[in-house]
N, C-alpha and C positions, 0 to 999 in steps of 0.2 A: 504493500500500500504506500510505501514511502516514495514511489515514483509517480503516484496519481496526482493529477491536477483537477480541482473541483471548483465549481461556481455554485453559489446559493442565491437564488432570487426569491424574495418572499416578504413576509410581514416581520420586520425587525422590531423587536421589543426589548424592554429592560424590566427586570423584576426588582421591586424595591421591598426589602424586608425591614420592618420596623418592630423591634422587640420591645414591648411596652413594660414599664415597671408597674407591678400591681399596686404600689403605693400611690400612683397617680402624680399629677403635677400640682401647681398652685391653683387656688381658686381665682378665677378671672374677676378683676374689679369691675369690668364692663358688663359681664353677663351673669356673674354670680355662680357660674358652673365650674366644676373642677376640670382642669385640662388633663389630657392624657400625657404621660411623660415617657419619652422614648429612651430606653436604657442603652440601646445599641441599634445602629442602622447600617445596612450594607446593600449593595446593588450588584445584581448578577445578570448575565445575558439570558434573555428569554425569547420564545418564539423562534423565528429564523436565526436570531442572534445566538440562541443556545445550540442550534444545529451547527453553526460556525464554531462555537466553543468546543463541541464534541469532536468535530473534525480536527480542530487544532490539537486536541489531546491525543489524537491517533496519529498525528504527524505525517500527513501527506506532503507531497512536494510543494504545492501551492494552493491557496484558498482565495477566492475572489467573492466579495459580497456585493450584491446588486439590490438596491431598494431605496427607500426614502425615510428621512428623519426630519424632525422639526429643528428650527433654529433656537434650541433651548438647552438648558443645563443637562437634561437627561439624554438628549441626542449627543451632546459633547462627551458625556460619560461613556456612552455606547461606543463611540469612535475611539475614545482613549483606550478602552479595553480591547478593541480590535487591534489597535496599534501594538499593544503589549503582546498580543498573540501572533504578531507578524502577518496579519491578514491584510490583503489588498482591499482597501476601502474606497478606492477611486470610483467605484461604481455606486457609491452611496450619495444620492441626491439630497441636498438640503433645501427643503421648501420653506420659504420664510413666512408665508402667510397661509392662514386657514389649515395649518397642519401642526399638530403637537406630536412629538415622539410618543409612540404607543408604549405605555407602561402599566404595570400591574402592581399597585400598592398593597402590600400584605401585612397588616398589623397582627402581631401575635401577642397573646397574653397567656403566660404560663403554658406554653406549647400549643395552645388552642388558637387556630387562625380565626380572626374576626372578619366581618364582611369586607370584601376586597374593594379597593378604590381604583377604578380604571381611568387611564388617561388616553386621549386620542381616538375615542370610539365614534366621534362625530367629525372626523377629518374629511376634507374635500381635496382630493389630489387634482392638481392642475393638468391641463393637456400637455403643457411643456414637460412636467415631471414624468407623465406616462410615456411621452415620446423619447425622453432621455433614457428611461429605464429599458425600453425596448431596444434602443441603440446599444446600450451596454450588454444586454442579453445576446444580441446578434454577435457581437465581438467574442463573447464567452463561448458561444456555440462553435465558433470557428477554431478556438484554441484549446479548450479544456477537455479532459477525458470524460467527465460526467457532470451533469447539471441537476441540481435539486430545485424543484419548484414547490414552495411552501405557501399555503394560504390558510389563515385561521381567524383573522379579524373580520367580522361582518362588514360587508360593503367595501372591502379593500380592493376589489377588482370591478371593472365595468366592461360592457360589451366590446368597446373599442380595444381595450387592453387584451381581453381574451382572444379577440379575433387576430390581433397582432402576434400574440404568442402562438396561436395555432398555425399561423402562416410560417413562423420560424420552425415549429415542430414538423411541419410538412416538408419544409426545405431541408432540414437536417434530420430526416426520419431515421437515419442509422445511428444518430447520437444517443448515448444512454442518458435519458432524462427521466428522473424519478419524481413522480407527483404525489404530494400529500395535501389535499385540498378539503377543507371542512365544509365549504358551501358551494363550490363550483365544480366538483369532480366530474359531473356528467357532461361538462362543456369542453373537455380537452380530449384530444386524440393523439395517437403516436407516442404514448408515454408508458413507462412502467409505473405501476400503482402500488402505493402503500396506503392502506385504509384499515378501518376496523369492521367488525362483523355487522354492526347496524348500518354503517355507511354503505357497505357492500350490498346489503339487502335493498337499501334505497336506490342504489345505482341499477339494480335489477327490477325496479318498479314495484318493490314491496313496501307497503306502509309500515314504518317501524319508528319507535321513539328511541331517544338516546339511551334510556335505561332498560330497554327490552333485552331479554336473553334470547339470542338466536340459536336454535338447535344446531348441533354440529352437522347433521346431514344437510340442512338448509344452507349452512355456510359453505359446505363442499360444492353444492350446486351453484351458489353465487360466484365463488371464486373461479369455477370452471367456465361459467358463462362470460365473466369479465375477460378471462384469458382468450376465449374464442373470439371475442369482439376485437381485441387488439393484437393478438399474437405475441404479446410481450408479457413477461412474468408479472403476476399479481401477488402481493403480500397482504394478508389479513392478520392484523394483530388482535389477540384475544385476551389481553390482560394476563391474569395469572394462569390462564389456560394455554399460553404459548402463541405460536404463529402458524398460520396455514399458508401454503404456497401453491400456486398453479403455474406450471411451465410446460414445455414441450414433452417432458417426461411424465406428466400427470400431476396429481395432487400429493403434496408432502405435508405431514403434520409434525411440527416441532413442539414437543411438550413443554409446559411451563416448568418453572423451577421453584421448589419449596424453599422458602427463606425463613429463618428463625427470628430475625430482628424486626423491630418496628419499621414500617415501610412508608415511603413518600413517593408516589408514582409521578410527581411533577417532573417533566423532562424525559420520561422514559420513551415517549414517542419520538422525541428529537434524537435521542441516542440511537434508537432503532433505525431511524431514517439515515443517519450519518453512516452507521456501519454497513447498512445495505448498499448504499451508494459506493462506498470505497471498495467493498468486496466485489461488486459487479464490475467496476472499472478495472479491477485487478484480475478479471476473468475467472472469478470464483463462481461456481454454479449457484443458481438461486436458492436451492435447498441448503447448501453450506453457508451461504450468505445469511439466510434466515437463522440458522443455528448460532452463528457468531453474533448476530443482532440480538438474539434471545439472551445470550450470556451477558451482553453489554447492558441491556435493559435491567437485568437482575442486579447488576452491580449498582446502577444508578438508583434503583428503587430503595436501596439501603442508606442513601445519603439524605439526611434530614435537614430541613430549613435551608435548602439551597436548590437551585435549578441545576441538577447534577450533571456532571460529565464523567467520562470513564477513560482510562488509559489502557495501554496494551498489557501491562503487568497485572492490573486488576482483573482483566478478562481472562488471562491465562491462569491466574490463581483460582478463579471460580471454575474454569473449564476442566481443571485437573480432577475434580471430584464433585460434580453437580448432583443434587438430589432432585430428580424429576417428579413432576406431578402427573400421575397416570390416570387415565379414564375419569376425568372429573365429572363428566355427564352421568356416567353410571354411578359414581360414588354419591352424587347429590340427589339421585332419584332412584329410590329402591324399587320403583315399579318396573325398571328395566332389568331387574335381576333375572338370571337364567340359572337353573339348577341341574345337577346330575339327577337323572330320572329316579324318583322314589326316595330321594334323600334331601337333607337341608344343606348340602354342599353347594355353595354358589360358584358357578364358573364365570370368572371375570373375562376369560378369553376362550375362544373355541378350543375344545379339547384336542382337536387335530394338531394344534401347535406344539403339543408336548409329546416327549417320548417317556411314557410312564413305565414303571416296573424296573427301573435301574437304580433305585435308591440304595446306597451303601452306608451313608452317614447322615445323621439328623441332629441339628442344633436346636435346642429348645430355649426359649426365653423362660423366665421363672415367674415373676409376679404377674398375675392376671392370665397367664397361660396354663400353669400347673397350680401354683399356690394362690390362695386368697388371704393368706395371713396378713398381708399389707393392704387389704381392701380398705379404702379410705385415705390412702397416702396423699392423694391429690389435695384433699381438704386440709390436711396438716401442712403440706408444702405451701398451699395458697396462703394460709394464715401467717406462716413464717415469713414469706416473701412480702406480704402486705405490710407487716410490722417493720421489716427491714427497710422498705422503701419510704414509709411515712415517718419512721423514727419517733421522735417525741411528739409528733403531730397525730400519732395513731388514734388517740382518744378524742382529739379535738377537731380533726379534719372535717370540713363540711361534706355533705352527701355527694356533691358533684365530684370533688377530688377523690373521695374514698371509692366511688364507683368507677371512676376513670382508672385508678390504680388497680382495682380488682379486675376490671375487664382486661387490662394489659397483662396482668399476672395469669389469669385463666387462659388467655390466648397463648401465652408462652408455654405454660405447662402442657397444653393440648398439643403444641407443635413438637415439644422436646421429649415427650414421654418415651422411655426406652433407652435414652442415653445415660451415661454414668451420672450419678447424682452430683459429683463435683463439677462436671461440665455444666449442669443446670445452674449451679451456683455461680459459675463464671457469667452465665447469662443474666442472673439476678444482679450481679454487680453492674453490668452494663445498664440495666433498667434503673438501678438506683441513681447512677450518673445521669441518665436520661431525664428523670424527674427533678433531680437537683435539690431535694428537700433536706437530705442528711448532709451535714458538713463533711467535706472530703476526709478530714482527719479522724472522723468517727466511723468511716466505712471499714468493715472487716475484710479480710481476704476470703478466698473461696472456701478454705478449710474451716474458717471460723463460722461461716454461715452453714456449712455442711454439718458441723457439730451440733449447732442449734437445732437444725431440722432432724438429724438422726436421733438426738436425745428425745425429742417429742415423739417421733415415730416409734422408737423402741419401747416406750412406755406402753403403747397399744399392743405391739407385737409380743412383748414379754408377758403381758396379761393373758393374751390368747394362747400362747404356748404353755403357760402354767395351767390353764384350764384344760388343755389337751392332756397334759401329763397326769392331771388328777382324774382323768376319765370323765370329766363333765361334758366334753365335746369330743367328737371323733374325727377320723381322717376326712370323711365326706363333708364335714363342716368347714374345712380349710383347703379344699381342692376344687378345681373346675370339674364339673361332672364328666366322668369317664376318662379323665386325664391319666390316672395311674394305670388303668386297664390298657390305654393306648400305648403307654410306655412299654408295658409287658408284651403287647402284640408286636411292636417293632423289634424288640429284643428277640422275640421268637422267630422273626424273619431274618435274623442275623445282622440287623442294622446296628452300627456303633452309635451310641447316644452321647450327647454333650449337653451340659447346662451352662448357659451364658447369661449373666444378669448384670444390670447396671448397679445393683445393690452391692454393698461391701461383701467381699469373698467370705470372710469368717462368718458373717451373719447367714449368708446363703447356705454354706456348708452345714452350720449348726442346725438350721431349720430343716434342711433336707434329711439330716440324720434323725432329728426328733420325730419327723412325720413318717420316716421309715422308707424313703425311696432313694436315698443317696446312692445305694449300690447299683441302681438301674443305669447310672451314667458311667458306663465302662470306658468312655472316651475322656472323661474328666469333667470337673466342675470349675467354672471360671466366674470371677466377680471382680468388682472394683477394688483397687489397692491404693495405698497411700500415694505411691508414685504413679499418678494417673497415666502417663505415657506408656506404661507397661501393659495396660489393658484397654481394650475396646472391643465391641462385638465385631467390628470390621477386622481387627487383628486376629481374633479367634477364627473367624470364617476363612480368612486368607491362609492362616496357618494350617487349618484342617484340609483345605483344598490342595495346598502345596505339598504338605507332607504325605498325603495319601494319593497324590496325583489324580485328583478327581476332575471330572469335566461335567459341566451342565447339570443335568437332572440326576446325577449320582449323589448330589447333596440336596437335602430337604431342610429348609429353615422354617421353624414354627414359632409364632409369637403373636402377642396382642398389641405390639407397638410398631410404629412406622420404621424405626431404625433397622430392625432385623429384616424387614421386608425389603428396604432399599438395598441393604448390603447383599442380600441374596440375589436381587435382580442385577446388580452390577457385575455379578460373577456367573450369571446365567443359571443359577440354582433354582430349584422349585421353592416358591414362597407360599406358605399356608398361613393365612391370617385367622386368628382366634378372636372373634368379636364377642367376647364373653361379658355377660352381666355378672360382675363380681359380687353383687349383693345377694342375688338368688343362687349364683354359682351354676346357672344353666340359662339358656335362652339368649336371644340376640340383643346386643347393645348397638343401636343404629349409628351412634356417633363414632364408635370404634370401627364399625364396618366402613364408614366413609373414609376415615383416616387410613385404614389399611389398604383400601383399594387405591387411593391417591398415592400411597407409598409404593405400590407395585405388586400387591398380593395377586397371585394367580388364582387362588381359590380362597374362599372364606367360609368358615363354619362358626356357629355360635358356641359350641362346646364339643366334647368328645362322646356325647351320648350315643352317637351312631358310629362308634369306633370300628366295628367290624366292616360296615359298608365303606367307611372312609379309607381303611387300610386296603380293602380290595380295589377301590378306585385308584389309589395312588400306585398300586402295583399292577395296574392294567388288567384286573380280573373282574371288573364290573361292567 
């Protein structure tokens, strides 16, 4: 990409971030009202300007900007930032009258964005401005490798400009021109398109509102129709569900990426557009370009309070080990579920895709898969995390803040279930910094928070194991229905069994011994250790596959959390999700089902009550 030259023609904007102080300003003598006080303010490139910023971060050979700004302080700031990025701004027209630089003022109060203030939405571009822009665009068409046409401000184009652009697009029909237009997409020809699912539906004559969910089958039809009309690749962005592409090789689905952090999707579309353009100009296939754009957008989404950009190192770091979102439509709609005949084993994929009957080794998760001793751990962790985030304000925080913290914590626990506890505490520390309530010198390290959580959890676990030892409760009270019988059945088939848990190793081993099934795991029991880098489910699965020279479906991974499903999928193993209801110890937990499918589960069962049928199915005997 370093040899690519690119021009961007579009709606150049600047984003103004005003971080308000909750204490407010002084009371105005004139109005008697308390003013807002800005604690910090900064300005970043937005709209087509952010496309330029993203391009600059990816370091092509040259970037040219073509557009219009006002003769005002915001326009001068925009050009100043372009100069810092070594962008050729000679194509930026300064219109002195009837035009303000388009800007989006974003006041934030304690991380909450207040109503935005927009500048320049009633601009009137002059004929001279339009003519000059078209002249600059013609020169760019003659010299650069790829052109990006961006439009997002209402009324920013008129019939004359659109006609002039189409004339150039027809004249330079072999030039790579990538269009992203919010309001005029149907009026351009001879372009590659980047659009979203709703806009694609509208371009196909379907009535759709901006917040409609377009079914995936409909989106496939829409992208194919758009490609047929133009003969040039069409890219449909689907938010957290990834990107869909149509080109001469057919339709390609690029899955979304699961992200643990709090997200801000502002600028993701610009990042996507930038990467698509550079990749295509570098002769990368549309499907591969979409994959790279998908990685890029995932990086940008994790950057808060800024219109984010992304660089090569960040993309490569994420691309090394991405966690994809699989089958979101199926996960979110249980009506689409298909089952093995006569069983409650859900088939997430056609059974013909799998070579069954080859299983030699099986890795089991522990909590929620076999044991329910820790049932309720989420509520304990939730309380520990909320107290850690609110600190001394725990008892006094208003309802709005309390519920905002609780929502953030529950969202994080839901995403991180299955990873080692100490890594969850690393995430907790990030959230503590995110809210900024606890003074930095009072924030503990990950081990400190883990100890607080573990102490609270073990009070519950120790009480339950004591009741088991006294005979007040039995094995069935603390195991998922049929799980022990399923372990025995797999051992009877000669399968080597392993237990891998994010819980501390000593605790897992002790509990498995107390409940009487530790000897089932002839391959070993693994758990979290003080030196966290020495253990992860990823490491356990890699070790088993490498040491035993396994391939694909010779390994079965079984669990109720997303982590083990993802790690199995990355190594082409079979992934069996256990969507267990830990309170009843049998029956389906719909939330777990959705998480497991999105994490890549091939099959999902609610429990092991149909252990015999499940075993025969997995070994190709059903």
